C-alpha positions as CSV (number, residue, x, y, z in Angstrom):
1,M,7.0,26.0,-14.9
2,P,4.9,23.1,-13.6
3,V,6.5,20.4,-11.5
4,D,7.3,17.1,-13.3
5,L,5.5,14.5,-11.1
6,G,6.7,11.6,-13.2
7,T,8.2,8.6,-11.5
8,T,9.4,5.1,-12.4
9,V,8.1,1.9,-10.7
10,A,9.3,-1.5,-11.7
11,G,10.8,0.0,-14.8
12,V,7.5,1.7,-15.9
13,R,7.1,5.4,-15.9
14,L,4.0,6.8,-14.2
15,K,2.7,10.3,-14.8
16,N,2.6,10.8,-11.0
17,P,3.3,8.6,-7.9
18,V,-0.3,8.4,-6.6
19,I,-1.7,4.9,-7.2
20,C,-5.2,4.0,-6.2
21,G,-4.6,0.7,-4.4
22,S,-6.5,-2.5,-4.5
23,G,-9.7,-2.4,-2.4
24,E,-13.4,-1.7,-2.3
25,A,-12.8,1.5,-4.3
26,T,-11.5,-0.7,-7.2
27,M,-13.8,-3.7,-7.0
28,T,-16.1,-2.5,-9.8
29,F,-15.3,-1.3,-13.3
30,A,-17.0,2.0,-12.6
31,G,-14.8,2.5,-9.6
32,I,-11.6,1.8,-11.5
33,R,-12.7,4.2,-14.2
34,A,-13.5,6.9,-11.6
35,A,-10.0,6.5,-10.1
36,L,-8.4,6.9,-13.5
37,D,-10.5,10.0,-14.3
38,A,-9.5,11.5,-10.9
39,G,-5.9,11.6,-12.0
40,A,-4.3,8.5,-10.5
41,G,-0.9,7.6,-11.9
42,A,-2.1,4.0,-11.9
43,V,-5.0,1.9,-10.4
44,V,-4.6,-1.5,-8.8
45,A,-7.8,-3.5,-9.4
46,K,-9.4,-5.4,-6.5
47,S,-7.5,-8.6,-5.9
48,A,-8.8,-11.8,-7.6
49,N,-8.2,-15.5,-7.8
50,E,-10.2,-18.6,-8.9
51,S,-11.7,-19.3,-5.4
52,E,-15.5,-19.1,-5.1
53,A,-15.0,-19.0,-1.3
54,A,-12.9,-15.9,-1.6
55,R,-15.6,-14.2,-3.7
56,R,-18.3,-15.2,-1.3
57,Q,-16.3,-13.8,1.6
58,L,-17.0,-10.3,0.1
59,D,-20.7,-10.9,0.7
60,G,-20.0,-10.8,4.4
61,A,-17.7,-7.7,4.3
62,A,-18.2,-5.1,7.0
63,Y,-16.5,-1.7,7.6
64,A,-16.2,0.6,10.6
65,L,-14.4,3.9,11.0
66,L,-12.8,4.4,14.3
67,G,-11.7,7.6,16.0
68,P,-8.6,8.0,18.2
69,D,-10.4,6.6,21.2
70,R,-11.7,3.6,19.2
71,E,-15.2,5.3,19.0
72,L,-17.3,4.6,15.9
73,L,-17.4,7.5,13.4
74,A,-20.2,8.2,10.9
75,W,-19.3,7.7,7.3
76,D,-21.4,10.7,6.1
77,E,-19.4,13.3,8.1
78,P,-15.9,14.7,7.4
79,V,-13.5,12.0,8.5
80,P,-10.6,13.2,10.6
81,A,-7.1,12.4,9.4
82,D,-6.4,10.2,12.5
83,A,-9.4,7.9,11.8
84,S,-8.7,4.2,11.3
85,L,-10.5,1.8,8.9
86,F,-11.4,-1.5,10.6
87,C,-12.9,-4.0,8.2
88,R,-13.2,-7.5,6.9
89,S,-13.4,-8.2,3.2
90,G,-13.0,-10.6,0.3
91,L,-11.9,-10.7,-3.3
92,A,-13.3,-9.3,-6.6
93,P,-16.9,-10.5,-6.9
94,L,-17.0,-11.5,-10.6
95,P,-15.7,-14.7,-12.0
96,F,-12.1,-14.3,-13.0
97,E,-12.5,-14.5,-16.8
98,E,-15.2,-11.8,-16.7
99,W,-13.2,-9.7,-14.3
100,L,-10.1,-9.9,-16.5
101,A,-11.9,-9.0,-19.7
102,G,-13.2,-5.8,-18.0
103,L,-9.8,-4.9,-16.7
104,A,-8.2,-5.3,-20.1
105,E,-10.8,-2.9,-21.6
106,L,-10.2,-0.4,-18.8
107,D,-6.5,-0.6,-19.3
108,R,-7.0,0.4,-22.9
109,Y,-9.0,3.4,-21.7
110,A,-6.2,4.1,-19.1
111,R,-3.7,4.5,-22.0
112,T,-5.7,7.5,-23.2
113,L,-5.0,9.1,-19.8
114,D,-1.3,8.2,-19.6
115,S,-2.2,5.8,-16.8
116,L,-2.6,2.1,-16.4
117,V,-4.6,-0.6,-14.7
118,I,-2.6,-3.1,-12.6
119,G,-4.0,-6.6,-12.1
120,S,-3.8,-7.9,-8.6
121,L,-3.6,-11.6,-7.9
122,I,-3.9,-13.4,-4.5
123,V,-2.8,-17.0,-4.4
124,A,-5.4,-19.7,-3.5
125,D,-4.3,-22.8,-5.4
126,E,-0.6,-22.3,-6.4
127,E,-0.9,-24.0,-9.8
128,R,-4.0,-22.0,-10.7
129,A,-2.3,-18.8,-9.6
130,V,0.5,-19.3,-12.1
131,G,-2.1,-19.9,-14.9
132,L,-4.1,-16.8,-13.9
133,A,-1.0,-14.6,-14.0
134,A,-0.2,-15.8,-17.5
135,A,-3.9,-15.1,-18.4
136,M,-3.5,-11.5,-17.2
137,E,-0.5,-11.0,-19.4
138,A,-2.2,-12.6,-22.4
139,A,-5.2,-10.3,-21.9
140,G,-2.9,-7.3,-22.4
141,L,-2.5,-6.0,-18.9
142,R,0.8,-4.1,-18.5
143,M,1.6,-4.7,-14.9
144,L,0.8,-7.3,-12.2
145,E,0.8,-7.2,-8.5
146,L,1.2,-10.4,-6.6
147,N,-0.5,-9.7,-3.3
148,L,1.0,-11.9,-0.5
149,S,-0.1,-9.5,2.3
150,A,-3.9,-10.0,2.5
151,P,-4.5,-9.9,6.3
152,H,-7.8,-11.6,5.9
153,G,-6.0,-14.7,4.8
154,E,-5.6,-15.6,8.5
155,E,-9.4,-15.8,8.9
156,A,-10.5,-16.9,5.4
157,A,-11.8,-20.3,4.5
158,A,-9.1,-22.9,4.0
159,G,-7.6,-22.5,0.5
160,A,-9.3,-19.2,-0.4
161,I,-6.8,-16.5,0.4
162,R,-3.2,-17.1,1.1
163,L,-1.2,-14.8,3.4
164,E,2.6,-15.4,3.2
165,R,5.3,-14.1,5.5
166,A,7.9,-16.9,5.3
167,P,10.8,-15.7,3.1
168,D,11.4,-19.0,1.4
169,Q,7.8,-19.3,0.4
170,I,7.7,-15.7,-0.8
171,A,10.7,-16.3,-3.0
172,R,9.3,-19.5,-4.4
173,L,5.8,-18.1,-5.1
174,T,7.3,-15.0,-6.7
175,A,9.6,-17.1,-8.8
176,R,6.8,-19.3,-10.1
177,V,4.8,-16.3,-11.2
178,R,7.9,-14.6,-12.6
179,E,8.5,-17.7,-14.8
180,A,5.0,-17.5,-16.1
181,V,5.0,-13.8,-17.1
182,R,7.4,-11.2,-18.5
183,L,5.3,-8.1,-17.6
184,P,6.6,-5.9,-14.7
185,L,5.8,-7.6,-11.4
186,L,5.1,-6.0,-8.0
187,V,5.0,-8.1,-4.9
188,K,3.0,-6.8,-2.0
189,L,4.3,-7.9,1.4
190,S,2.9,-7.9,4.9
191,G,5.8,-6.1,6.5
192,Q,4.9,-7.8,9.7
193,S,7.2,-10.8,10.0
194,E,10.1,-11.1,12.4
195,D,12.4,-10.0,9.6
196,V,10.7,-7.6,7.2
197,L,13.8,-7.1,5.1
198,A,14.0,-10.9,4.6
199,E,10.5,-10.6,3.1
200,V,11.8,-7.9,0.7
201,D,14.9,-9.8,-0.1
202,A,12.9,-12.9,-0.9
203,A,10.6,-11.0,-3.3
204,Y,13.6,-9.6,-5.1
205,R,15.3,-13.0,-5.3
206,G,12.1,-14.5,-6.7
207,G,12.2,-11.9,-9.5
208,A,10.0,-9.1,-8.3
209,D,10.6,-5.8,-10.1
210,A,9.3,-3.9,-7.1
211,A,8.3,-4.5,-3.5
212,V,5.2,-3.0,-2.0
213,L,5.2,-2.3,1.8
214,M,3.3,-2.8,3.9
215,G,-0.1,-4.7,4.4
216,R,-2.5,-3.8,7.1
217,H,-2.5,-5.5,10.5
218,L,-5.2,-7.8,11.7
219,G,-6.7,-6.5,14.9
220,F,-9.5,-7.0,17.4
221,V,-11.7,-4.3,19.0
222,P,-14.4,-5.0,21.6
223,D,-17.7,-3.1,21.2
224,L,-18.2,-1.4,24.7
225,E,-22.0,-1.1,24.2
226,R,-22.6,-4.7,23.4
227,R,-19.5,-6.2,25.0
228,R,-19.0,-8.3,21.9
229,P,-16.4,-8.2,19.1
230,L,-16.8,-5.2,16.8
231,L,-17.8,-6.6,13.4
232,G,-18.2,-9.9,15.1
233,T,-14.6,-11.1,14.6
234,F,-11.0,-10.1,13.9
235,A,-10.6,-7.6,11.2
236,A,-7.9,-5.6,9.3
237,I,-7.0,-2.2,10.5
238,G,-5.0,0.7,9.0
239,G,-4.8,4.4,9.5
240,G,-2.6,7.4,9.4
241,W,-0.8,6.2,12.6
242,A,0.7,3.4,10.4
243,L,2.6,5.8,8.1
244,P,5.8,6.0,10.2
245,L,5.9,2.2,10.4
246,T,5.6,2.0,6.6
247,L,8.2,4.6,6.1
248,R,10.7,3.0,8.4
249,W,10.6,-0.2,6.4
250,I,10.8,1.7,3.1
251,A,13.9,3.5,4.3
252,K,15.4,0.4,5.7
253,A,14.8,-1.5,2.5
254,R,16.4,1.3,0.5
255,G,19.4,1.3,2.8
256,R,19.8,-2.5,2.5
257,F,19.1,-3.0,-1.2
258,G,20.1,0.3,-2.7
259,P,18.4,3.0,-4.8
260,D,18.1,0.8,-7.9
261,R,15.6,-1.5,-6.3
262,S,12.0,-0.2,-6.8
263,L,9.8,0.3,-3.8
264,V,6.2,1.3,-3.4
265,A,4.8,2.5,0.0
266,T,1.3,1.8,1.2
267,N,-0.7,2.0,4.5
268,G,-1.1,5.3,6.3
269,V,-1.1,7.9,3.4
270,R,-3.7,10.6,3.9
271,S,-2.4,13.7,2.1
272,G,0.0,14.9,-0.6
273,L,2.5,15.7,2.1
274,D,2.4,12.0,3.1
275,V,3.1,11.1,-0.5
276,A,6.1,13.4,-0.3
277,R,7.2,11.7,2.9
278,C,7.0,8.3,1.1
279,L,9.2,9.6,-1.7
280,L,11.7,11.1,0.7
281,A,11.9,7.7,2.4
282,G,12.7,5.9,-0.8
283,A,9.4,4.9,-2.4
284,G,8.9,5.6,-6.1
285,A,5.2,5.7,-5.7
286,V,2.4,5.1,-3.1
287,E,-0.8,3.1,-3.1
288,V,-3.7,4.7,-1.3
289,C,-7.1,3.1,-0.5
290,S,-8.7,4.1,2.7
291,V,-8.6,7.9,1.9
292,V,-10.5,7.1,-1.3
293,L,-13.1,5.1,0.7
294,T,-13.7,7.9,3.2
295,E,-13.4,10.9,0.9
296,G,-14.3,9.6,-2.6
297,Y,-12.3,9.4,-5.8
298,P,-11.5,13.2,-5.9
299,A,-9.1,12.4,-3.0
300,L,-6.6,11.1,-5.6
301,G,-6.6,14.5,-7.4
302,R,-6.2,16.3,-4.1
303,L,-3.1,14.2,-3.2
304,V,-1.6,14.9,-6.6
305,A,-2.2,18.7,-6.3
306,E,-0.9,18.8,-2.7
307,L,2.3,16.9,-3.7
308,S,2.8,19.3,-6.6
309,A,2.3,22.4,-4.3
310,Y,4.8,21.0,-1.8
311,L,7.5,20.4,-4.4
312,E,6.9,23.8,-6.0
313,G,7.3,25.4,-2.6
314,Q,10.5,23.6,-2.1
315,G,11.8,24.7,-5.4
316,I,12.0,21.2,-6.8
317,A,11.2,20.7,-10.4
318,C,11.0,16.9,-10.6
319,A,9.4,14.6,-8.0
320,A,12.0,11.9,-8.8
321,D,14.7,14.2,-7.5
322,V,13.6,13.7,-3.9
323,I,13.2,9.9,-3.9
324,G,15.3,8.6,-1.0
325,E,16.7,12.0,0.0
326,A,15.8,11.6,3.7
327,A,16.5,7.9,3.9
328,D,20.0,8.5,2.5
329,A,20.7,11.0,5.3
330,V,19.8,8.6,8.2
331,Q,22.4,8.5,10.9
332,T,22.9,6.1,13.8
333,Y,21.8,7.0,17.3
334,Q,25.5,7.2,18.1
335,A,26.2,9.7,15.3
336,V,23.4,12.0,16.2
337,Q,24.1,14.6,18.9
338,V,21.3,16.8,20.2
339,G,21.9,20.4,19.2
340,D,24.2,19.7,16.3
341,R,21.4,20.6,13.9
342,P,20.0,23.9,15.1
343,E,17.5,24.0,12.2
344,E,15.5,21.3,13.8
345,R,13.1,21.9,16.7
346,V,14.1,19.6,19.5
347,M,11.6,19.1,22.3
348,A,13.2,19.3,25.8
349,W,11.8,18.8,29.3
350,P,10.4,22.2,30.5
351,G,13.2,23.5,32.7
352,V,13.7,20.3,34.7
353,A,15.8,17.2,34.3
354,P,13.9,14.2,33.0
355,P,12.9,11.8,35.7
356,L,15.0,8.7,36.0
357,P,13.9,5.2,37.2
358,P,15.0,4.4,40.7
359,A,17.7,1.9,39.6
360,S,19.4,4.7,37.6
361,R,19.6,7.2,40.4
């Protein structure tokens, strides 16, 4: 009997938990359709707002794949799982009204595949953002993501892209959008403030139906050949190395706010087994982007198939049954004793006592 991959996010049932996240793979109508055809449970369109400067920023976008030693990798060769995507980017290139009309048409197509297209909104002008959210609902979109995590906001032209980490502002912006729409609302958070759970709490207080964790970091990499900044400036970076960071905050959020609060994981997922890890940590679904850029849209189907194979191998009939299972079993350092769980492989120093710093001897 096939595994039931169905899951629920923000009160909406998805056919599977693999969501193609907002990014270059979803910045064209053809790309969104390809992601739907590849089997994604949902597709988040490239983020948009009314700002011409934010659209122009996409014209200067640049992308680099980095290996584990920060070496440049070729895009036309198999990309190792430990590669990182380092890039600068902008928002959807079309005027908002044209973009929205195309998304509404694609969401009608998504219905035939038991999927959906999620509109993504980044705040530039606050008043305009509220109006754009209402326009998305009026156009017939069935879900909205308010993206407050865009790392490029730190470097964008003034008033083009707003990155928000302050809990009070997150709660206020979320509440303003919540007042304007009734459709299910995801709020994508940076996950990089001094108190990440305060970000999550603020989103829920503002009326979010689900919190999405976490946005990519803004980084800096010197080019050793030219001795200049790679890509000329600061840029966003993400990779498989980020997954444990994402999962920590997903598990912490589940522990703080309980299993009835919807969570979506993003940043670091590269396989169906990573999707399973996200579910076990407490996420109802995952958003993936970089793996689609490096591998193409069939990566979405691969992740779905690998997740199904894992669950079948575990003898689990429904994906929803494992959500939060690992997070709910977390113990404190004080409660965990080495050796009290013989089924786990515990690494020990090879036959010698671990070295101690001089002050401890």
